[in-house]
ZAMARNU-364515 format. One record per residue: residue in one letter; x, y, z of N, C-alpha, C in turn. Coordinates in pm, 1 decimal, padded with zeros to 6 digits. Example, Ala and Ser with C-alpha at 12.3 -4.5 7.8 and 13.67 -1.06 7.14 Angstrom:
// ZAMARNU-364515
  residuo      n.xx      n.yy      n.zz     ca.xx     ca.yy     ca.zz      c.xx      c.yy      c.zz
        A   01319.0  -00569.0   00780.0   01230.0  -00450.0   00780.0   01320.0  -00330.0   00780.0
        S   01285.0  -00225.0   00708.0   01367.0  -00106.0   00714.0   01290.0   00003.0   00787.0
***
This chain:
// ZAMARNU-364515
  residuo      n.xx      n.yy      n.zz     ca.xx     ca.yy     ca.zz      c.xx      c.yy      c.zz
        M  -01652.8  -00803.4  -01385.0  -01699.6  -00665.0  -01308.9  -01633.8  -00692.9  -01196.8
        P  -01589.2  -00625.5  -01090.3  -01526.4  -00662.6  -00995.2  -01604.7  -00727.4  -00871.3
        A  -01741.7  -00688.8  -00892.9  -01826.4  -00761.6  -00803.9  -01868.3  -00904.2  -00818.7
        R  -01807.8  -00945.1  -00928.5  -01830.2  -01097.3  -00955.4  -01731.9  -01163.3  -00929.4
        L  -01602.2  -01080.1  -00892.2  -01493.0  -01184.6  -00834.9  -01534.4  -01297.9  -00777.1
        T  -01442.5  -01408.0  -00803.1  -01471.8  -01513.5  -00618.6  -01347.8  -01491.3  -00522.4
        R  -01400.3  -01569.6  -00455.2  -01334.3  -01531.6  -00323.8  -01194.0  -01570.2  -00354.5
        N  -01154.2  -01678.0  -00409.4  -00966.6  -01686.4  -00480.5  -00933.1  -01574.7  -00557.8
        E  -01010.8  -01530.7  -00597.7  -00989.2  -01402.8  -00719.4  -00974.3  -01261.5  -00654.1
        V  -01028.8  -01247.5  -00553.1  -01040.3  -01140.1  -00442.2  -00923.3  -01208.7  -00356.2
        A  -00865.8  -01277.6  -00292.8  -00773.8  -01315.3  -00241.6  -00642.3  -01289.6  -00323.5
        A  -00656.6  -01308.2  -00433.9  -00491.9  -01339.4  -00461.5  -00497.6  -01171.9  -00490.6
        L  -00553.8  -01047.5  -00464.8  -00565.4  -00939.7  -00490.5  -00520.6  -00839.7  -00367.4
        V  -00507.5  -00962.1  -00240.5  -00467.1  -00848.1  -00132.3  -00351.0  -00890.7  -00081.8
        D  -00269.3  -00778.6  -00005.8  -00173.2  -00766.6   00078.0  -00233.3  -00787.1   00208.8
        H  -00178.2  -00901.8   00276.4  -00250.3  -00962.8   00404.4  -00116.9  -00879.8   00499.5
        T  -00198.0  -00822.0   00577.4  -00116.7  -00687.7   00688.9  -00093.2  -00714.9   00802.3
        L   00031.3  -00686.1   00883.7   00065.2  -00664.2   01005.7   00167.8  -00577.8   01028.0
        L   00147.2  -00423.6   01042.6   00210.8  -00326.5   01078.5   00211.5  -00281.1   01236.4
        K   00136.7  -00361.1   01295.7   00112.0  -00317.1   01428.4   00301.5  -00283.1   01503.7
        P   00330.6  -00182.9   01562.4   00446.2  -00207.5   01640.7   00439.1  -00302.4   01754.2
        E   00407.1  -00343.1   01795.7   00395.5  -00473.0   01912.7   00390.0  -00628.0   01826.2
        A   00384.4  -00611.4   01716.5   00432.3  -00739.3   01658.7   00510.2  -00803.3   01684.1
        T   00512.7  -00941.8   01710.6   00620.2  -01035.2   01729.2   00671.2  -01086.3   01616.4
        A   00768.7  -01148.8   01640.1   00770.3  -01254.0   01550.1   00740.5  -01345.8   01507.8
        A   00679.5  -01390.3   01603.0   00580.7  -01532.9   01606.1   00423.8  -01457.1   01545.4
        D   00392.5  -01348.6   01591.7   00259.7  -01272.5   01507.7   00272.3  -01291.8   01362.8
        V   00411.0  -01227.8   01324.3   00460.3  -01197.1   01181.4   00420.7  -01356.3   01088.9
        A   00497.7  -01467.7   01166.6   00510.0  -01593.1   01109.3   00356.0  -01673.7   01072.9
        A   00233.3  -01617.7   01191.3   00136.0  -01642.3   01187.1   00065.3  -01607.0   01123.0
        V   00061.3  -01439.3   01054.0  -00007.3  -01402.3   00962.4   00081.9  -01439.3   00810.2
        A   00134.7  -01457.3   00825.3   00241.2  -01510.8   00656.3   00167.7  -01638.3   00631.3
        A   00143.1  -01735.7   00750.7   00123.9  -01861.2   00721.8  -00008.5  -01837.5   00671.8
        E  -00079.3  -01756.7   00778.8  -00256.2  -01724.9   00723.1  -00282.3  -01677.3   00550.0
        A  -00151.3  -01598.2   00555.1  -00192.2  -01500.8   00402.8  -00157.0  -01644.2   00291.3
        A  -00071.4  -01745.1   00358.0  -00056.8  -01834.4   00230.5  -00186.5  -01966.2   00216.1
        E  -00223.6  -01958.2   00346.3  -00375.5  -02024.8   00370.1  -00472.0  -01970.2   00273.0
        L  -00463.7  -01852.4   00276.6  -00600.6  -01781.5   00189.9  -00598.0  -01751.6   00055.1
        G  -00427.2  -01765.9   00049.9  -00427.2  -01759.3  -00122.8  -00427.6  -01607.7  -00137.6
        A  -00376.0  -01487.3   00001.5  -00322.9  -01375.3  -00047.0  -00170.0  -01364.6  -00170.9
        H  -00188.6  -01241.5  -00204.1  -00077.1  -01193.0  -00316.1   00030.7  -01199.7  -00255.1
        A   00036.6  -01105.4  -00114.3   00160.4  -01105.8  -00050.5   00123.6  -01118.1   00140.5
        V   00215.5  -01079.8   00168.7   00206.7  -01048.7   00332.8   00288.8  -00926.3   00336.6
        C   00237.3  -00815.6   00409.3   00266.0  -00669.3   00419.7   00336.1  -00639.5   00563.9
        V   00449.8  -00615.5   00588.7   00495.4  -00625.2   00723.8   00645.6  -00530.7   00751.7
        S   00687.7  -00502.7   00876.4   00762.7  -00383.9   00861.2   00903.2  -00426.1   00825.0
        P   01002.5  -00383.6   00805.5   01113.9  -00387.7   00712.7   01203.3  -00495.3   00827.1
        S   01176.3  -00482.3   00955.0   01241.3  -00542.3   01071.2   01199.1  -00707.6   01057.3
        M   01030.1  -00742.2   01024.8   01014.0  -00840.1   01016.1   00993.8  -00899.0   00851.0
        V   01104.7  -00840.2   00753.3   01129.4  -00939.5   00667.4   01153.1  -01052.0   00706.1
        P   01272.1  -01073.1   00724.6   01350.6  -01248.2   00705.9   01256.5  -01327.6   00795.6
        V   01154.0  -01322.9   00849.8   01065.5  -01362.9   00937.1   00961.0  -01419.4   00821.6
        A   00872.2  -01344.9   00818.0   00790.0  -01344.6   00693.4   00860.7  -01432.6   00551.4
        V   00955.2  -01387.1   00503.7   01015.9  -01470.8   00408.6   01049.9  -01649.3   00418.0
        G   01110.5  -01674.7   00547.7   01134.0  -01789.6   00589.5   00995.5  -01901.1   00572.5
        T   00874.0  -01819.8   00565.1   00725.9  -01886.8   00537.1   00701.8  -01907.9   00417.1
        G   00790.0  -01883.1   00275.0   00749.2  -01899.3   00134.4   00655.4  -01798.9   00103.4
        V   00601.1  -01703.6   00144.7   00507.5  -01600.7   00124.8   00538.1  -01496.2   00042.0
        R   00524.7  -01437.5  -00073.1   00537.5  -01319.7  -00131.6   00561.3  -01177.0  -00009.5
        V   00684.0  -01081.6   00002.8   00663.4  -01040.7   00132.4   00675.3  -00896.7   00060.2
        A   00611.3  -00791.0   00112.0   00585.5  -00673.3   00105.2   00635.8  -00594.3   00213.1
        A   00718.6  -00510.2   00219.3   00761.1  -00434.0   00351.4   00739.3  -00281.8   00368.7
        V   00771.0  -00201.3   00419.9   00696.6  -00035.3   00445.2   00824.3  -00023.0   00468.4
        A   00835.1   00132.4   00417.6   00941.2   00213.1   00384.6   00896.0   00401.5   00442.7
        G   00983.3   00438.3   00524.9   00968.8   00531.7   00581.4   00798.5   00554.3   00653.3
        F   00744.1   00448.2   00730.3   00629.5   00387.7   00785.4   00652.3   00449.8   00948.2
        P   00522.2   00515.5   00976.7   00399.8   00548.5   00896.4   00396.6   00690.6   00844.3
        S   00512.6   00791.5   00908.0   00493.9   00941.4   00892.1   00506.5   01009.7   00794.5
        G   00629.9   00901.9   00703.6   00663.3   00974.6   00557.3   00779.4   01068.1   00579.8
        K   00809.3   01092.7   00728.1   00886.8   01219.5   00717.6   01010.4   01210.0   00756.0
        H   01078.7   01095.1   00687.2   01208.6   01046.7   00719.3   01278.1   01109.3   00578.3
        L   01404.0   01109.1   00552.3   01463.7   01178.0   00444.0   01490.8   01089.6   00342.0
        P   01448.2   01120.8   00236.3   01459.6   01036.9   00092.7   01557.8   00918.5   00090.4
        V   01681.2   00981.5   00140.0   01806.7   00871.8   00095.7   01764.7   00758.7   00215.1
        V   01664.3   00798.3   00358.9   01649.0   00629.2   00455.4   01540.9   00599.4   00400.4
        K   01469.5   00656.2   00301.3   01365.5   00570.8   00234.6   01391.3   00476.8   00185.0
        A   01516.3   00539.1   00098.9   01558.2   00426.7  -00009.8   01636.7   00366.9   00067.3
        Q   01722.0   00372.8   00139.0   01823.4   00270.9   00206.6   01722.5   00174.3   00310.6
        E   01584.6   00213.0   00340.3   01567.8   00090.4   00453.8   01437.9  -00010.8   00306.9
        A   01401.0   00084.0   00242.1   01354.1  -00028.1   00140.0   01470.3  -00091.3   00025.6
        A   01591.7  -00089.2   00010.5   01704.6  -00143.5  -00046.9   01706.4  -00291.6   00044.2
        L   01760.7  -00235.2   00246.2   01762.7  -00332.4   00289.5   01643.6  -00435.2   00319.7
        A   01521.1  -00398.5   00260.7   01428.0  -00473.4   00265.1   01438.7  -00571.9   00149.5
        V   01424.4  -00519.5   00085.2   01475.9  -00604.8  -00045.7   01590.2  -00708.7  -00037.9
        S   01710.3  -00646.9  -00006.5   01807.4  -00759.6   00045.7   01787.2  -00905.5   00092.8
        A   01692.9  -00851.9   00210.5   01627.5  -00939.9   00333.0   01562.6  -01013.7   00270.1
        G   01453.9  -00981.5   00143.5   01410.8  -01116.1   00050.3   01256.4  -01064.4   00022.3
        A   01243.6  -00904.6   00056.8   01127.6  -00849.2  -00012.1   01131.5  -00849.7  -00149.3
        S   01028.1  -00830.2  -00210.4   01005.5  -00791.4  -00363.9   00913.0  -00727.5  -00369.3
        E   00849.7  -00653.5  -00269.1   00750.1  -00542.9  -00301.9   00793.9  -00458.1  -00178.0
        I   00746.3  -00258.5  -00236.8   00793.7  -00173.3  -00115.5   00629.1  -00112.9  -00133.7
        D   00603.2  -00064.4  -00027.4   00489.8   00089.8   00056.9   00573.2   00113.9   00094.6
        M   00599.7   00263.5   00059.2   00639.8   00366.3   00068.2   00565.7   00486.7   00126.0
        V   00585.2   00555.4   00198.5   00494.6   00691.3   00258.7   00586.2   00791.2   00207.5
        L   00452.4   00899.9   00110.1   00559.3   00988.5   00087.4   00536.9   01114.4   00185.9
        D   00593.8   01214.6   00193.5   00644.3   01323.3   00272.1   00525.7   01424.7   00253.8
        I   00409.0   01407.9   00353.2   00264.1   01436.2   00326.1   00243.2   01557.4   00327.6
        G   00313.2   01641.9   00379.5   00364.1   01764.5   00418.6   00436.6   01850.7   00291.6
        A   00502.8   01775.3   00205.0   00551.7   01815.0   00074.8   00433.7   01847.3  -00009.4
        A   00328.0   01714.4   00004.7   00218.7   01704.0  -00067.1   00153.2   01801.5  -00053.2
        L   00084.3   01821.8   00037.7   00009.5   01908.2   00120.7   00078.2   02049.6   00039.2
        A   00175.2   02095.4   00049.5   00238.7   02237.4   00018.3   00217.6   02255.7  -00187.7
        G   00197.2   02130.5  -00207.9   00207.4   02134.0  -00372.3   00372.7   02130.4  -00403.2
        D   00419.2   02076.7  -00339.0   00590.5   02089.7  -00365.4   00583.4   01930.3  -00457.2
        L   00551.3   01904.3  -00599.9   00548.7   01837.9  -00684.3   00673.6   01803.8  -00725.8
        A   00755.1   01830.4  -00708.4   00944.8   01801.2  -00746.9   00986.7   01740.3  -00631.2
        A   00925.9   01749.8  -00539.0   00974.9   01646.4  -00430.6   00915.0   01528.5  -00424.8
        V   00799.2   01556.0  -00464.1   00753.7   01398.2  -00446.7   00805.5   01352.9  -00544.4
        R   00829.8   01380.4  -00660.8   00861.9   01323.7  -00791.9   01031.0   01272.7  -00767.2
        S   01077.6   01375.0  -00679.1   01220.4   01332.2  -00626.8   01228.8   01178.5  -00556.9
        E   01138.3   01206.2  -00404.2   01174.6   01112.5  -00302.4   01131.0   00974.6  -00360.4
        V   00994.5   00978.3  -00453.5   00977.5   00831.1  -00525.8   01090.3   00808.1  -00609.5
        A   01127.2   00870.7  -00657.2   01225.6   00835.8  -00784.5   01361.1   00782.0  -00678.5
        A   01372.2   00851.1  -00595.1   01580.6   00775.0  -00506.9   01456.7   00646.6  -00390.8
        V   01389.2   00602.7  -00453.0   01328.3   00458.9  -00336.7   01347.0   00390.7  -00512.2
        R   01247.7   00467.6  -00570.5   01274.9   00327.5  -00709.1   01421.4   00296.7  -00740.0
        A   01500.0   00406.2  -00771.9   01646.7   00384.9  -00815.6   01730.3   00275.0  -00694.1
        A   01652.1   00309.1  -00594.4   01731.4   00201.7  -00483.4   01677.0   00070.6  -00466.7
        V   01539.4   00055.1  -00563.9   01499.3  -00118.8  -00549.2   01447.7  -00114.4  -00691.6
        P   01503.3  -00129.9  -00816.9   01458.9  -00104.0  -00967.8   01392.5  -00224.5  -00989.5
        A   01395.6  -00350.9  -00921.0   01317.6  -00484.8  -00973.1   01212.6  -00490.5  -00880.7
        A   01182.5  -00404.0  -00727.2   01058.0  -00438.4  -00676.2   00939.2  -00377.1  -00769.1
        V   00801.1  -00397.3  -00676.7   00707.6  -00319.3  -00715.7   00692.3  -00273.4  -00617.8
        L   00704.8  -00104.9  -00642.8   00685.3   00019.7  -00582.3   00538.0   00086.8  -00540.6
        K   00503.9   00084.9  -00446.0   00364.4   00133.6  -00438.9   00394.0   00250.9  -00331.0
        V   00337.1   00369.5  -00385.6   00388.8   00500.9  -00323.4   00214.3   00549.7  -00189.3
        I   00257.7   00534.3  -00092.1   00134.8   00595.1   00019.6   00045.5   00728.9   00010.7
        V  -00013.6   00766.4  -00042.7  -00030.7   00931.1  -00067.4  -00102.5   00986.7   00049.5
        E  -00144.2   00886.6   00148.1  -00259.0   00939.7   00273.1  -00387.4   01049.4   00213.7
        S  -00451.9   00967.4   00116.1  -00569.6   01019.7   00048.0  -00647.9   01092.9   00121.1
        A  -00683.6   01065.0   00248.6  -00763.8   01113.2   00303.8  -00729.3   01264.6   00379.0
        V  -00610.8   01243.3   00399.4  -00526.5   01425.7   00471.6  -00549.7   01521.1   00346.2
        L  -00497.7   01434.7   00209.3  -00535.3   01541.1   00099.2  -00661.9   01573.2   00094.1
        L  -00727.6   01493.9   00075.4  -00878.4   01558.7   00073.1  -00959.6   01626.8   00161.1
        A  -00880.7   01588.9   00282.3  -00971.7   01708.0   00429.7  -00905.0   01796.4   00416.1
        L  -00776.3   01822.4   00367.7  -00700.8   01963.0   00359.5  -00693.6   02045.1   00273.6
        R  -00698.9   01958.8   00138.0  -00684.2   02050.8   00025.7  -00802.1   02003.5  -00083.7
        D  -00754.8   01947.1  -00193.1  -00913.3   01900.9  -00267.4  -00883.2   01795.7  -00351.8
        A  -00996.9   01764.9  -00434.5  -00964.8   01648.5  -00524.9  -00836.8   01679.7  -00646.3
        D  -00811.9   01795.3  -00697.5  -00713.0   01852.2  -00762.9  -00579.5   01806.1  -00735.9
        A  -00584.7   01788.4  -00569.0  -00410.2   01779.2  -00542.0  -00417.9   01668.5  -00516.7
        L  -00521.5   01564.3  -00505.2  -00486.7   01393.2  -00481.2  -00439.3   01369.8  -00635.4
        V  -00502.1   01399.0  -00738.0  -00475.2   01364.9  -00853.3  -00360.6   01423.4  -00884.8
        R  -00291.0   01573.6  -00845.0  -00149.9   01564.2  -00926.4  -00048.9   01496.1  -00850.5
        V  -00100.3   01473.7  -00702.6   00062.8   01392.3  -00623.6  -00005.6   01258.4  -00690.6
        C  -00076.4   01213.5  -00739.7  -00052.4   01055.6  -00744.9   00018.0   01068.7  -00911.8
        R  -00016.7   01148.0  -01002.2   00055.9   01203.2  -01125.6   00194.4   01198.6  -01108.5
        A   00228.1   01246.2  -00959.6   00367.8   01321.9  -00956.1   00479.4   01200.6  -00912.7
        A   00382.9   01069.6  -00833.6   00419.5   00958.7  -00786.0   00454.7   00867.5  -00903.1
        E   00361.2   00852.1  -01026.5   00381.5   00806.2  -01123.0   00502.5   00836.6  -01210.2
        D   00500.1   00970.4  -01173.2   00630.8   00990.5  -01270.3   00750.3   00962.6  -01206.8
        G   00752.6   01013.5  -01118.3   00872.8   00945.7  -01010.7   00896.9   00759.5  -01046.1
        G   00822.2   00689.3  -01090.0   00814.3   00571.4  -01131.3   00735.6   00456.8  -01032.5
        A   00639.7   00483.7  -00949.6   00581.6   00449.5  -00880.5   00490.8   00338.9  -00996.7
        D   00481.2   00196.3  -00963.4   00353.1   00086.2  -00967.6   00253.3   00100.0  -00948.4
        F   00247.9   00149.9  -00824.3   00099.7   00182.2  -00727.4   00078.8   00301.8  -00704.0
        V  -00044.8   00392.1  -00654.3  -00043.1   00499.9  -00560.1  -00121.4   00394.1  -00450.8
        K  -00133.1   00402.1  -00340.2  -00239.8   00368.7  -00221.7  -00219.5   00508.8  -00160.9
        T  -00361.0   00425.5  -00097.3  -00441.7   00502.1  -00012.3  -00377.5   00601.5   00111.5
        S  -00360.7   00491.0   00217.4  -00346.3   00533.1   00354.2  -00247.3   00436.8   00374.5
        T  -00207.6   00449.2   00511.9  -00095.0   00362.4   00590.4  -00208.4   00273.0   00706.5
        G  -00349.7   00354.6   00715.8  -00414.3   00242.1   00827.1  -00388.4   00356.7   00980.1
        F  -00270.4   00432.8   01009.4  -00240.0   00489.9   01098.5  -00257.8   00627.3   01092.3
        H  -00302.4   00734.1   00990.7  -00348.6   00864.4   01047.6  -00474.7   00861.9   01070.4
        P  -00505.5   00983.8   01192.9  -00628.9   00994.9   01245.5  -00741.8   01050.1   01117.2
        A  -00665.7   01119.3   01019.9  -00799.5   01177.0   00951.3  -00866.5   01016.2   00827.6
        G  -00794.3   00892.4   00888.0  -00872.0   00774.0   00804.4  -00766.2   00704.6   00690.6
        G  -00869.4   00609.6   00659.2  -00806.1   00527.2   00521.5  -00902.2   00545.9   00433.2
        A  -00895.1   00424.7   00349.8  -00960.1   00405.7   00197.3  -01098.8   00508.3   00221.0
        S  -01129.9   00561.0   00099.9  -01254.3   00558.8   00068.9  -01329.4   00536.3  -00082.1
        V  -01395.2   00520.3  -00104.6  -01466.7   00517.6  -00268.3  -01424.3   00618.1  -00333.3
        R  -01455.4   00734.9  -00314.6  -01419.5   00902.9  -00322.9  -01286.3   00846.1  -00371.6
        A  -01217.5   00870.2  -00284.1  -01011.4   00865.2  -00306.9  -00996.1   00759.8  -00419.0
        V  -01018.2   00656.7  -00388.0  -01022.8   00547.1  -00505.5  -01043.0   00573.5  -00646.6
        A  -01167.7   00647.4  -00659.2  -01174.6   00661.9  -00780.4  -01121.1   00738.7  -00863.2
        L  -01079.4   00851.0  -00772.2  -01043.9   00989.3  -00804.6  -00847.6   00946.4  -00853.3
        M  -00839.3   00883.3  -00772.0  -00704.5   00772.7  -00798.5  -00691.6   00746.0  -00927.4
        A  -00791.8   00639.5  -00947.2  -00759.3   00560.7  -01074.7  -00790.7   00683.7  -01170.3
        Q  -00904.2   00756.8  -01161.0  -00921.2   00848.3  -01298.6  -00805.8   00989.5  -01329.6
        A  -00683.1   00920.1  -01200.4  -00536.5   01008.1  -01206.3  -00448.1   00957.2  -01306.3
        V  -00461.0   00834.0  -01271.0  -00344.2   00743.0  -01341.9  -00378.2   00631.3  -01469.8
        G  -00532.6   00705.7  -01492.9  -00583.9   00594.0  -01574.7  -00564.0   00465.1  -01657.9
        G  -00519.3   00383.9  -01533.5  -00495.5   00232.2  -01544.0  -00330.8   00237.3  -01609.3
        R  -00251.8   00311.1  -01610.7  -00155.6   00284.6  -01663.7  -00028.7   00221.5  -01517.6
        I  -00099.0   00228.4  -01397.1  -00009.9   00201.7  -01293.9  -00125.2   00123.2  -01189.4
        G  -00120.2   00048.6  -01074.9  -00244.0  -00000.9  -01032.3  -00269.4   00115.6  -00915.4
        I  -00313.1   00070.2  -00820.6  -00436.5   00151.5  -00720.5  -00461.5   00060.1  -00613.1
        K  -00368.2   00089.9  -00470.9  -00413.6  -00016.7  -00371.5  -00469.9   00069.5  -00263.7
        A  -00607.0   00005.6  -00229.7  -00667.7   00054.2  -00095.0  -00633.9   00017.3  -00001.1
        S  -00630.3   00061.8   00113.0  -00565.5   00004.8   00230.6  -00618.7   00093.2   00322.2
        G  -00687.6   00078.7   00420.6  -00659.1   00126.3   00552.9  -00896.8   00115.1   00572.6
        G  -00896.0   00046.4   00694.1  -01021.2   00046.6   00742.0  -01141.2  -00075.0   00659.7
        I  -01037.0  -00098.0   00518.9  -01157.9  -00226.7   00498.0  -01173.4  -00353.3   00572.5
        R  -01303.5  -00350.4   00622.4  -01266.7  -00487.9   00731.4  -01401.8  -00586.7   00659.7
        T  -01508.9  -00521.8   00563.6  -01614.2  -00625.1   00518.8  -01604.2  -00656.5   00383.4
        A  -01636.2  -00748.5   00336.3  -01676.2  -00793.2   00181.0  -01743.3  -00667.0   00126.2
        A  -01836.3  -00599.8   00189.7  -01886.0  -00508.8   00132.0  -01759.5  -00381.5   00076.3
        D  -01698.1  -00354.3   00170.7  -01619.3  -00272.3   00227.2  -01503.0  -00266.9   00051.3
        A  -01436.8  -00446.3   00071.4  -01401.2  -00479.4  -00050.7  -01464.6  -00445.2  -00189.8
        V  -01580.6  -00473.1  -00198.4  -01624.8  -00482.8  -00331.8  -01619.2  -00339.2  -00390.7
        A  -01643.9  -00263.7  -00250.7  -01688.8  -00120.9  -00332.1  -01529.7  -00036.5  -00361.0
        M  -01418.0  -00060.5  -00345.5  -01309.8  -00055.9  -00348.6  -01264.4  -00121.9  -00507.0
        L  -01326.9  -00209.3  -00523.4  -01264.6  -00307.6  -00653.9  -01345.6  -00230.8  -00757.8
        E  -01463.9  -00216.5  -00698.9  -01562.8  -00164.5  -00836.3  -01519.9   00007.0  -00854.5
        A  -01461.3   00074.6  -00762.4  -01406.6   00231.3  -00783.1  -01279.4   00227.4  -00847.6
        G  -01236.0   00105.7  -00836.2  -01080.8   00115.9  -00924.2  -00977.9   00067.9  -00837.6
        A  -00998.6   00017.8  -00745.9  -00845.4  -00059.7  -00678.5  -00848.1  -00175.8  -00778.3
        T  -00717.2  -00205.5  -00756.3  -00663.4  -00317.2  -00869.6  -00567.4  -00399.7  -00734.5
        R  -00519.5  -00360.3  -00592.8  -00485.4  -00445.9  -00485.2  -00558.1  -00381.0  -00347.0
        L  -00561.1  -00476.8  -00238.5  -00631.9  -00391.9  -00129.1  -00528.1  -00447.1  -00033.3
        G  -00536.3  -00363.3   00064.0  -00426.8  -00346.6   00170.6  -00540.2  -00424.2   00326.5
        L  -00533.9  -00548.0   00310.0  -00615.5  -00559.1   00478.5  -00538.5  -00656.7   00575.2
        S  -00566.3  -00619.1   00678.8  -00548.5  -00716.4   00814.3  -00676.4  -00771.1   00867.3
        A  -00805.8  -00782.2   00806.2  -00901.2  -00860.1   00822.9  -00982.8  -00965.1   00693.1
        T  -00823.3  -00978.8   00672.1  -00863.9  -01031.8   00520.7  -00971.7  -01205.7   00566.2
        R  -00949.2  -01292.4   00612.6  -01037.0  -01394.5   00643.5  -01182.8  -01313.0   00694.7
        A  -01211.7  -01228.3   00778.8  -01355.2  -01198.4   00733.7  -01405.1  -01120.9   00639.1
        V  -01296.0  -01066.3   00563.2  -01347.5  -00984.6   00422.7  -01386.7  -01114.3   00312.3
        L  -01298.4  -01246.9   00299.9  -01333.7  -01343.4   00245.8  -01463.8  -01412.6   00239.9
        D  -01460.2  -01442.9   00363.9  -01562.4  -01484.2   00448.5  -01745.5  -01432.0   00439.3
        G  -01658.5  -01313.0   00406.8  -01808.9  -01249.0   00348.7  -01857.8  -01232.8   00234.0
        L  -01773.1  -01305.3   00124.9  -01753.2  -01319.5  -00051.3  -01869.7  -01435.2  -00026.4
        G  -01870.2  -01518.7   00064.5  -01937.4  -01638.2   00031.4  -01886.1  -01798.7  -00043.1
***
């Protein structure tokens, strides 16, 4: 059970994250080094910072269409391709949340498929802003959007950017997302996870990856 995972096992599920607009190259290098020290799965950074993070030898995830998701699909696809060409092996793309709220599942599938085609070998995570969908629509809408992202070629669905005022990850959202994809693809819980108890709750609800900025504090809380 996830609650019995060791510190090292939890660390191996973490994308250690720095996406603040004010982050400098020195900040990113330090976070990447910390990710390596802690045994994290990857470091997650902005596309412009991929070369800095790659230079540290840590697996690199980069965001696309971040944080609003209101970029043209071709722009998201090109941003993802450039990040992969610079050395990223994972892409966390933000959906057009307006299309998701409108129930335009064809648009959801189409833009995920566009990014998938641009980075066929990368791990593709699709950020659905679950807190927004649950606040403004309903649980069924979140389920449908996750399945549309899966149909478009996602390897993971991810709760949140962590930048939207509606909030970040929740146990309810993770459980619904896990139900939606039935173990066929992964679930990344990200946004507002700051304690070991938060992390364990997300894993117990079905998360298979965690996006954390407070990684050291979370791991220290596991004992």
